MIBAZA-427170 format. One record per residue (C-alpha): residue in three letters; x, y, z. Coordinates in steps of 0.2 Angstrom, whole numbers, plus 2048, in hexadecimal, padded with zeros to 3 digits. Layout:
N
ALAXYZ;...
END
This chain:
312
UNK9B30F1E7C;UNK9A10F6E81;UNK997101E76;UNK98910CE78;UNK97B116E6E;UNK981128E6E;UNK970131E72;UNK965137E63;UNK973134E56;UNK970120E57;UNK98311EE55;UNK98A10FE5D;UNK999116E65;UNK9A710DE6F;UNK9A5113E81;UNK9B7118E83;UNK9BC124E73;UNK9CD12BE6E;UNK9D013CE72;UNK9DB143E66;UNK9E0154E6D;UNK9F114CE73;UNK9F7146E63;UNK9F7157E5C;UNKA0615AE66;UNKA0316CE6C;UNK9FF170E7E;UNKA0115DE84;UNKA1515CE85;UNKA17158E72;UNKA13147E6A;UNKA1D13BE5F;UNKA13138E50;UNKA18126E4F;UNKA11123E60;UNKA0112BE5C;UNK9FF120E4D;UNKA02111E59;UNK9F6118E65;UNK9E8119E57;UNK9EC108E51;UNK9EA101E63;UNK9DA10AE65;UNK9D3102E56;UNK9D90F1E5B;UNK9D10F3E6B;UNK9C00F7E64;UNK9C110AE65;UNK9B6112E57;UNK9B3124E5D;UNK9C212FE59;UNK9BF141E60;UNK9CB14FE58;UNK9CA162E54;UNK9D116DE45;UNK9DB177E53;UNK9E3167E5B;UNK9F6169E55;UNK9EE176E49;UNK9E8167E3D;UNK9F515AE41;UNK9E8150E4C;UNK9DB14FE3E;UNK9E914BE31;UNK9F013CE3B;UNK9DE136E3E;UNK9DA138E2B;UNK9EA12EE27;UNK9E5120E33;UNK9D311EE2E;UNK9D611AE1C;UNK9CF109E18;UNK9C3109E27;UNK9BA11BE26;UNK9AA112E26;UNK9AC109E35;UNK9B2117E3F;UNK9A8125E47;UNK9B3137E46;UNK9AF146E50;UNK9B7157E4C;UNK9B5169E51;UNK9B617AE4A;UNK9B518CE51;UNK9C718FE57;UNK9D119AE4C;UNK9E2191E4D;UNK9E919CE3F;UNK9EB1ABE4A;UNK9F71ACE59;UNK9E91AFE66;UNK9DF1A1E60;UNK9CE1AAE61;UNK9BD1A3E5E;UNK9B41A5E4E;UNK9A319DE4B;UNK99D1A8E3C;UNK99519DE2F;UNK9A11A0E22;UNK9B019CE2C;UNK9A818CE33;UNK9A5185E22;UNK9B6189E1E;UNK9BC17FE2D;UNK9B0171E2A;UNK9B716FE17;UNK9CA170E1D;UNK9C7163E2B;UNK9BE157E1E;UNK9CD159E13;UNK9DA155E22;UNK9CE146E27;UNK9CE140E15;UNK9BB13DE15;UNK9AD146E0D;UNK9A2146E1E;UNK9A5146E31;UNK99A13CE3D;UNK99A14AE4A;UNK99D15BE48;UNK99E167E57;UNK9A117AE59;UNK9B017CE64;UNK9AA185E74;UNK99E193E6E;UNK99819FE7B;UNK9881A6E7D;UNK98C1B6E74;UNK9921ABE66;UNK9841A0E65;UNK9791AFE62;UNK9841BAE57;UNK98A1ACE4C;UNK9791A3E4C;UNK982193E4F;UNK973187E4F;UNK96F18DE3D;UNK980189E37;UNK97F177E3E;UNK96F173E36;UNK97617AE26;UNK98616EE28;UNK97B15FE2C;UNK970163E1D;UNK97F163E12;UNK982151E16;UNK994156E1B;UNK98F154E2D;UNK985145E34;UNK98214CE46;UNK98415DE4C;UNK988163E5E;UNK99316EE69;UNK9A316BE73;UNK9A2176E82;UNK9AA17AE91;UNK9A1182EA1;UNK98E180EA4;UNK989191EA0;UNK98B192E8F;UNK985180E8B;UNK975184E95;UNK972193E89;UNK974188E7B;UNK96717CE82;UNK95C18AE83;UNK95C191E72;UNK95C180E6A;UNK94A180E66;UNK94B173E58;UNK956167E60;UNK96516AE55;UNK972165E62;UNK973152E5F;UNK985150E69;UNK98C159E78;UNK99E158E7C;UNK9A315FE8D;UNK9B215DE9A;UNK9AC151EA8;UNK9B5148EB6;UNK9B5144EC8;UNK9BD154ECD;UNK9B415FEC0;UNK9A2163EC6;UNK99E170EB8;UNK993166EAD;UNK98815BEB8;UNK977165EB4;UNK97D165EA2;UNK97F153EA0;UNK96E150EA9;UNK96415BE9D;UNK96D153E8E;UNK967142E95;UNK955149E96;UNK957150E83;UNK95F13FE7D;UNK96E149E78;UNK97F13EE76;UNK98C142E83;UNK99E141E80;UNK9A8145E8F;UNK9B914DE8D;UNK9C714EE9B;UNK9C113FEA4;UNK9D113DEAB;UNK9D3150EB0;UNK9E1152EA3;UNK9EB144EAA;UNK9E9148EBC;UNK9DC13AEC0;UNK9E912CEB8;UNK9F312EEC9;UNKA02132EBF;UNKA03144EC6;UNKA05149ED9;UNKA01158EE4;UNKA0E165EDF;UNKA10160ECD;UNKA1516DEC2;UNKA1316EEAF;UNKA1F176EA3;UNKA1C185E98;UNKA11182E8A;UNKA07174E93;UNK9F4177E94;UNK9F4171EA6;UNKA0017FEAC;UNK9F518DEB0;UNK9E6181EB7;UNK9F0176EC2;UNK9F7182ECE;UNK9FD17EEDF;UNK9ED186EE6;UNK9E317AEDC;UNK9ED16AEE1;UNK9EA170EF3;UNK9D8173EF2;UNK9D5161EEB;UNK9E1158EF8;UNK9D1151F01;UNK9C814CEF1;UNK9D8143EEA;UNK9D9139EFA;UNK9C7133EF8;UNK9CB12EEE6;UNK9DA124EEC;UNK9CF11BEFA;UNK9C2116EEA;UNK9D1110EE0;UNK9D6104EEF;UNK9C50FFEF2;UNK9C00FBEE0;UNK9D10F4EDB;UNK9D00FFECC;UNK9DE109EC6;UNK9DC11CEC7;UNK9D911EEB4;UNK9CC10FEB5;UNK9C2117EC3;UNK9C2129EBB;UNK9BC122EAB;UNK9B0116EB3;UNK9A9124EBD;UNK9A412DEAC;UNK99C11DEA5;UNK99311BEB5;UNK98C12BEB4;UNK97912CEAC;UNK979134E9B;UNK98B132E96;UNK98F125E88;UNK9A1128E84;UNK9B012EE8C;UNK9BE135E82;UNK9CE134E8B;UNK9DE139E81;UNK9ED12DE7C;UNK9FE132E75;UNKA0511FE74;UNK9FD10EE74;UNKA0010AE86;UNK9F6118E8C;UNK9E8114E7F;UNK9E8103E86;UNK9E6108E99;UNK9D8114E92;UNK9CE106E8B;UNK9CF0FAE9A;UNK9C1105EA2;UNK9B40FFE95;UNK9A60F5E9D;UNK9AC0FBEAF;UNK99E104EB9;UNK9A0109ECB;UNK994104EDA;UNK988110EE0;UNK990114EEF;UNK9A1118EE7;UNK998123EDB;UNK99012CEEA;UNK9A212FEF3;UNK9AA135EE3;UNK99C141EDE;UNK99C149EF0;UNK9AE14FEED;UNK9B0161EED;UNK9B9162EDC;UNK9B7173ED2;UNK9AC17BEC6;UNK9B1187EB9;
END
């Protein structure tokens, strides 16, 4: 495993982290807890030290599994968690009020069995919430309390992230997590600005929710309740057929697997220090970590960057 310094935090992180949304079970076809524990063990064995979770992943289950797993090795691990999605109500609405977030943080610490979290991210606050909730003030308070070492944001599309960058006059944002992969062109400018500001960047969905593993083919449909169902429609598959052919050519030319190519693309992109693909069993985790240390030649990066992809 190779390690990188995560921006201004100074944290030395494994460049392939463990994305723990899948082990929460909900929205990804379920997860067997025994397999999840084995995946975490395999990650540690292979040198992974960054574990990315959220209070809403499995309504707390993901955090509980990680808290259990890290007993006896907490000080050697870097834990990332998030708050702001109210999973207690059926509509799973957003809430970034100060008191709610403080409660979420304390509950996360309890589930994680720790008295501090290395990185705490607000879970996709839009521009309206950033203003109304004064979220940067809350992040500063969390850091001052000692319960959070490094605050930041987990975002989705670029517009809300760029707004947060604009209002962050004091450099509160130390870490940014955003979706980034060969097909998702939404956050190219965001990563560039983060690099200029020395903000640590973790990239979620580097495998495009599994599409870039090569496991799924055009026309694949996902079952009811799977997060991918509404996004990976027949029309989206059709719009990306040309891109998928380019990726297939690059896989053949580099000799990498689909997954290795996708993760190496992120790790070859300036400003990204850590990718956080998900894994629900040790085999998946082993495949993810095989990308560490791999980088793509400039001509391959150019071909992949020129794919049309999509923006949201």
